[in-house]
C-alpha positions in Angstrom: 128.6 290.7 191.9 129.1 286.9 192.5 132.0 287.7 194.7 129.9 290.1 196.8 127.0 287.5 197.1 129.5 284.8 198.2 131.1 287.3 200.8 127.6 288.1 202.0 126.7 284.3 202.5 130.0 283.8 204.4 129.3 286.8 206.7 125.7 285.4 207.3 127.1 281.9 208.1 129.7 283.4 210.5 127.0 285.5 212.2 124.8 282.4 212.7 127.7 280.4 214.2 128.4 283.2 216.5 124.8 283.3 217.6 124.7 279.6 218.2 127.7 279.7 220.3 126.3 282.6 222.3 123.0 280.7 222.8 125.1 277.6 223.8 127.2 279.5 226.3 124.0 281.1 227.8 122.3 277.7 228.1 125.4 276.2 229.9 125.4 279.2 232.2 121.7 278.8 232.9 122.2 275.1 233.9 125.2 275.9 236.0 123.1 278.4 237.9 120.3 276.0 238.1 122.6 273.4 239.6 124.1 275.9 242.1 120.6 276.8 243.2 119.8 273.1 243.9 122.4 272.5 246.6 120.9 270.4 249.5 121.3 272.0 252.9 120.3 269.6 255.7 120.8 270.0 259.4 122.6 273.3 258.8 125.4 271.6 256.7 125.9 271.7 253.0 126.0 268.3 251.5 127.7 267.3 248.1 125.9 269.1 245.4 122.8 267.3 243.9 121.0 268.7 240.9 117.3 269.1 240.9 116.9 266.2 238.5 119.0 263.9 240.8 116.9 264.8 243.7 113.7 264.2 241.7 114.9 260.7 240.9 115.8 260.0 244.5 112.3 261.5 245.5 110.5 259.2 243.1 112.4 256.2 244.3 111.6 257.0 247.8 107.9 257.4 247.0 107.9 254.0 245.1 109.6 252.3 247.8 107.0 253.6 250.3 104.1 252.4 248.2 105.7 249.1 247.3 104.6 247.8 250.7 101.0 248.7 249.9 100.8 247.0 246.5 99.2 243.8 247.9 96.6 245.6 249.9 93.0 244.9 249.0 91.3 248.1 248.2 88.4 249.5 246.3 89.0 251.6 243.2 88.8 254.7 245.6 91.0 253.0 248.1 93.6 252.5 245.4 93.6 256.3 244.7 93.9 257.2 248.4 96.3 254.6 249.7 98.2 253.3 246.7 98.9 256.7 245.0 97.2 255.5 241.8 95.8 258.1 239.5 92.1 258.3 238.9 91.4 256.3 235.7 87.7 256.0 236.0 85.3 258.2 234.1 83.0 260.3 236.2 79.4 259.4 235.9 77.2 261.9 234.0 74.2 261.3 236.5 73.6 263.1 239.7 73.6 260.8 242.7 71.2 261.3 245.6 72.5 260.2 249.1 70.3 259.7 252.1 72.0 259.9 255.5 69.4 257.9 257.5 68.7 258.9 261.1 71.9 260.9 261.4 70.7 264.3 262.8 74.0 265.8 263.7 75.7 265.4 260.2 73.7 268.0 258.3 74.0 270.7 261.1 77.5 270.5 262.5 79.6 268.0 260.7 79.1 268.9 257.1 80.0 272.3 255.7 79.9 272.3 251.9 81.2 268.8 251.6 81.9 268.9 247.8 83.7 272.3 247.8 87.2 270.7 247.5 85.9 267.4 246.2 87.2 265.8 242.9 83.5 265.2 242.0 80.4 267.4 242.4 77.6 265.2 241.1 76.0 264.3 244.5 73.2 265.8 246.5 72.4 264.9 250.1 69.0 264.5 251.9 68.0 263.7 255.4 64.5 262.9 254.6 64.0 259.3 255.7 60.7 259.1 253.7 62.6 259.0 250.5 64.2 255.7 251.2 61.4 253.8 249.5 61.7 255.8 246.4 63.8 255.4 243.3 65.4 258.8 243.8 67.8 257.6 246.3 71.1 255.9 245.1 72.9 255.4 248.3 71.6 255.0 252.0 74.2 255.7 254.8 73.4 254.2 258.2 75.6 254.8 261.2 76.3 251.9 263.5 76.2 254.0 266.7 72.6 253.3 267.4 72.5 249.8 266.1 69.3 250.7 264.1 68.5 249.4 260.6 65.9 251.0 258.2 62.8 248.9 257.7 61.4 249.2 254.3 58.5 247.4 252.6 60.2 247.0 249.1 63.9 247.8 249.1 65.1 249.4 245.9 67.7 246.8 244.8 69.7 249.5 242.8 70.4 251.3 246.0 73.7 250.8 247.9 73.3 250.6 251.5 76.4 251.7 253.4 77.3 251.2 257.1 79.2 254.1 258.6 81.7 253.9 261.5 84.5 256.1 262.5 85.2 254.7 266.0 87.1 251.7 266.9 85.0 248.3 266.9 84.9 248.6 270.7 82.8 251.8 270.4 81.1 251.0 267.0 77.7 250.5 268.8 78.3 253.1 271.5 74.7 254.1 271.9 73.4 250.6 272.0 72.3 248.9 275.3 74.7 246.2 276.4 72.2 243.4 276.1 71.5 244.4 272.5 75.1 244.8 271.4 75.7 241.0 271.3 73.2 240.7 268.4 73.9 244.1 266.7 76.4 242.7 264.1 74.1 239.7 263.4 71.2 242.0 262.7 73.3 243.8 260.1 74.3 240.8 258.2 73.1 240.5 254.5 71.8 244.0 254.7 74.6 246.3 253.6 76.5 246.6 250.3 79.4 249.0 251.2 81.6 249.7 254.2 82.4 253.3 255.1 85.2 253.3 257.9 88.7 254.6 258.6 90.0 251.3 257.3 92.0 251.3 254.1 90.2 248.2 252.8 86.8 249.8 253.1 84.6 250.5 250.1 84.6 254.1 251.1 87.8 254.8 253.2 87.4 257.8 255.5 90.7 257.9 257.5 91.4 260.4 260.1 94.4 261.4 258.1 96.8 260.1 255.3 100.4 260.1 254.3 100.7 261.5 250.8 103.7 262.3 248.6 104.9 265.9 248.0 104.8 267.1 244.4 108.2 267.4 242.7 108.1 271.2 243.0 107.3 271.1 246.7 110.0 268.6 247.3 112.6 270.8 245.5 111.5 273.8 247.6 111.7 272.0 250.9 114.9 270.1 250.1 117.0 273.3 249.5 116.3 274.5 253.0 117.2 273.3 256.5 114.9 270.6 257.7 113.9 272.7 260.6 112.1 275.1 258.3 109.8 272.2 257.4 108.9 271.3 261.0 105.8 273.3 262.2 106.5 275.5 265.3 110.1 274.3 265.6 111.1 277.6 267.1 108.5 277.1 270.0 109.8 273.7 271.1 110.9 273.6 274.8 113.4 271.4 276.5 112.1 271.5 280.0 108.9 269.6 279.5 109.5 267.1 276.6 106.1 265.4 276.2 102.4 266.2 276.3 99.1 264.3 276.1 95.5 265.5 275.8 93.0 262.9 277.1 89.4 263.4 278.0 88.2 259.8 278.0 89.4 258.5 281.4 87.9 255.0 281.2 91.1 253.5 279.6 93.2 253.1 282.7 96.1 251.4 280.8 97.2 254.6 279.0 96.9 256.7 282.1 98.9 254.2 284.1 101.6 254.2 281.4 101.8 258.1 281.5 102.0 258.0 285.3 105.0 255.6 285.1 106.5 257.7 282.3 106.3 260.8 284.5 108.8 259.2 287.0 111.6 259.7 284.4 110.5 262.8 282.3 108.2 265.6 282.6 104.9 265.1 280.8 102.0 267.6 280.7 98.5 266.2 280.6 95.6 268.3 279.4 91.9 267.4 279.2 89.3 266.0 281.5 91.9 263.3 282.8 94.3 266.0 284.0 95.0 266.1 287.7 94.6 269.9 288.3 91.8 272.2 287.3 94.1 274.5 285.5 95.3 271.6 283.2 91.8 270.3 282.6 90.8 273.7 281.4 93.9 275.0 279.7 92.6 274.1 276.2 89.4 275.4 274.6 86.5 273.0 274.3 84.3 272.4 271.2 80.5 272.6 271.2 80.1 269.0 272.3 82.2 269.5 275.4 85.4 267.7 274.1 88.7 269.4 274.1 89.2 271.3 270.8 92.2 272.5 269.0 94.9 273.3 271.6 97.6 275.8 270.5 99.7 274.8 273.6 100.7 271.6 271.8 103.0 273.4 269.6 105.5 273.9 272.4 106.4 270.1 272.7 108.8 267.9 271.0 106.8 264.7 271.6 103.1 264.0 271.8 101.7 261.0 273.5 99.1 259.8 270.9 97.6 257.1 273.1 94.3 255.8 271.6 91.4 254.8 273.7 91.3 251.4 271.9 94.0 249.0 270.5 92.4 248.1 267.2 93.8 247.4 263.8 94.3 250.7 261.7 92.6 252.7 264.4 94.9 255.8 264.2 93.1 259.1 265.0 93.6 262.9 264.9 95.8 262.4 268.0 98.6 261.4 265.6 97.8 263.5 262.5 96.7 266.8 264.1 97.9 266.9 267.7 101.4 265.5 266.7 102.4 265.9 263.1 100.5 269.2 262.5 102.1 270.6 265.7 105.6 269.6 264.7 105.8 266.9 267.4 107.0 263.3 267.1 104.1 261.0 268.0 104.7 258.4 270.7 101.9 256.0 269.9 99.9 253.3 271.7 97.0 251.6 270.0 97.2 249.7 266.7 100.0 247.2 266.1 103.5 248.6 265.1 103.0 247.2 261.6 99.9 249.3 261.0 101.8 252.5 262.0 104.6 251.6 259.7 102.3 251.1 256.7 100.0 254.2 257.3 102.4 256.8 258.7 105.4 258.5 257.1 108.7 256.4 257.4 110.7 256.7 260.6 108.2 259.3 262.0 107.1 257.8 265.3 107.9 255.9 268.5 105.7 252.9 269.5 105.4 251.9 273.1 105.5 248.3 272.2 109.1 248.8 270.8 110.3 249.4 274.4 110.5 247.1 277.3 109.2 249.6 279.8 108.1 253.3 280.2 111.6 253.9 281.6 113.3 252.6 278.4 111.0 254.8 276.3 111.8 257.9 278.5 115.5 257.3 278.0 115.1 257.2 274.2 113.1 260.5 274.4 115.8 262.1 276.5 118.4 260.9 274.0 116.5 262.3 271.1 115.9 265.7 272.8 119.6 266.2 273.5 120.7 265.3 270.0 119.6 267.8 267.4 120.9 265.7 264.4 119.3 262.5 265.8 115.8 264.1 266.4 115.8 265.7 263.0 116.0 262.2 261.4 112.4 261.7 262.7 111.3 264.6 260.6 113.3 263.8 257.5 110.2 262.3 255.9 108.9 265.9 255.5 111.2 266.3 252.5 109.2 263.7 250.6 105.8 263.4 252.2 103.1 265.4 254.0 100.1 264.4 256.1 96.5 265.3 255.5 93.9 265.8 258.2 90.5 264.5 256.9 88.4 264.2 260.0 85.8 266.9 260.6 87.5 268.3 263.7 89.0 271.6 264.6 87.0 273.5 262.0 88.1 271.4 259.1 85.7 270.2 256.4 85.0 266.5 256.8 85.9 264.5 253.8 83.2 261.7 254.5 80.5 262.7 252.1 83.0 263.7 249.4 84.6 260.3 249.7 81.2 258.7 249.3 80.4 260.7 246.2 83.9 259.8 244.8 83.1 256.1 245.5 79.7 256.3 243.7 81.7 257.6 240.7 84.8 255.4 240.7 84.1 252.2 242.5 83.2 248.9 240.8 79.5 248.7 240.1 79.2 245.1 240.8 76.6 244.1 243.5 77.9 242.6 246.7 76.4 242.1 250.2 78.2 242.0 253.6 77.5 238.7 255.3 78.1 238.1 259.0 81.7 236.8 258.6 82.7 239.9 256.4 81.0 242.3 258.8 82.9 240.9 261.8 86.2 241.7 260.0 85.2 245.4 260.4 83.2 245.6 263.5 84.1 242.6 265.9 86.4 243.8 268.7 87.3 240.1 269.5 88.9 239.8 266.1 90.4 243.3 265.7 91.3 244.6 269.1 93.9 243.5 271.8 92.6 243.1 275.2 94.1 244.9 278.2 97.0 243.1 279.8 98.7 243.4 283.1 101.6 245.8 283.1 104.9 243.9 282.9 106.7 246.9 284.3 
């Protein structure tokens, strides 16, 4: 009996060892298959094998390097989340905030559609009843700069945060104000407002036209196993006969139109919008309700988009870059903010800046060189393996993020009281400090 028990135990131990070996072999096979699946294919060529874990490490290093240049930026708590890739560490308030958008008639009707549907917070309600400004019910008052008007109240509720709102460049911040009043518009706003709400990264409530954000590890793994062209929107539509396109409806800026005219001497450029020379080109793209050119499907056919802003002001980078270029799979050729702003706010190695070239001819030669070298032009899309861009402006049928961002700021930002004096306001709204003046063409 003892012998049988001993024999039984040996048999059981042997079986366990066999099972362990089987499981070990199966695990090794699984990992080998995992590695084989994670080969990187770029530009149609298979590179040396990288495991998913190796690519994850490279991905994280790339992201950390990108955000390293932003670590010294002055930002609000919300700004740190949006521009420094920092997680939300702030406890959402239990109360419900009431926000009054003062004298802003077009916001509730056309601009805002369920503003908190995709928001990280839901505890805000919005009102357009100006009579509530004198009550304790209102927690924040949003005032646009466009009209240069400021609410007049008998007894201002000191617990309210008054927020000045502007999405245009400082040159157009007071666009509906008479010229003789503009000179004192900023002075009148001094010592009135507590928060800024602009496209600038250092605003209390940042509302940029778009942002560069890192891909999740899973999204990165999915993209990096395919040719880069599969990550470029509309790559199969790109044409080589007309390389660049622009869409401009504000014809007051003669500098950008002059640059395009000079560029057309060396390469073909299609111009859509009100500033186009022919009736057909002026009306080739559908118009939105306010008469401006809307989303233009034709833009998907071009390798390059001339994202020439109407103002050359710090961090003023609009939907021309984020929607008309990046979302259409084009490389933006930019004119506007300084090169350093584009380098900090856009994906790495993703654009051409006119200031980096001595003349339109030199820029045209670079565009031609890129268009005739597939490997070279793909390097300007390599960022798509680690980053994506977001369109956050309320254009082209998208939900504007403005009121969502304000609600997030009410939840996350520092509760300390502050007031914008004249000098601080000028850092956001004075074109003399923030914008470069037109200069004579050196070409």
